[in-house]
C-alpha positions, 0 to 999 in steps of 0.5 A, a space after each residue: 767590337 760592333 755594336 748599335 748604329 744610330 740606335 739599331 744593331 750593326 748586324 741588322 744594317 749590314 746584312 743588307 749590304 750582304 744580302 745585297 752584294 754577294 747575288 750581284 757578285 754570284 750574278 756578276 762572276 758568271 756574266 763575266 765568265 759566261 760572256 767575254 764582253 761583260 767581263 771587258 765592260 766590268 774589268 776590275 770591278 767584278 774582283 773589287 765587288 767579290 773582295 768587298 762581298 768577302 769583307 762584308 761576311 765576317 763583318 757581318 758575322 761579328 756583328 750578329 756575334 754581338 747581337 746573340 749575345 742580347 737577344 733571347 736564346 732560341 732554337 731559330 738563333 741557334 740555327 741561324 747562327 750555325 747557318 751564317 758561320 758557313 756563308 765565308 767559304 763560299 764567298 771566299 770560293 766567290 773571290 776566288 773565282 771572280 779574281 780567277 776570271 779577271 786574271 785569266 783574262 788580264 794575263 799575257 801568259 794565259 790561253 784567254 788573254 785578250 788579243 792572243 789566238 786561241 791557245 792551247 787550253 784555252 777552251 778547257 780553261 774556259 769551261 773550267 771557269 764557267 763551271 767554278 763560276 757557277 758552282 760558287 755562285 749556286 752555293 754563295 746565293 743558295 747560303 745567303 738565302 738559307 741564313 736570311 730566311 733563318 734569320 728573319 724566322 728568328 727575328 719575327 716568328 710570333 711577334 706578329 699578328 695577320 690581322 691589320 691594327 687601326 692607328 689613331 688618326 692613320 688611313 692604311 
């Protein structure tokens, strides 16, 4: 389904969106769970950002599977592929927490609803949302890092030299 875009494998391009948006969503989710003024400023942007991140993960994985069939098999590629398959559950959890943070403050029946006096259960719900946001944020960012590091190893290990090459006519 996903091939090349402008001569580059789509996976190479999509990875950059995931590497930026997943950590950004993680920071936003924790920030909005901890700081209500930030949550008000973000509004519906928090669950939308999380939804975009969630959609990009399987799209990027699919593009990676296309690319996997077009590069030499190696242990590094296998490790990267295995790790890549583990990101979706973390980002799905991050989406659910982000949506939960947004809904908990938006729904009139919620003990955290804006304009409501401290309702019974409000502080406990807030603590649960904060803990879940931190867990999902740390897990999704850590998994994104592990996948990216393994992908860099698969793409670059043994393919460059530490000595600079002088190019004709260049002032590198």
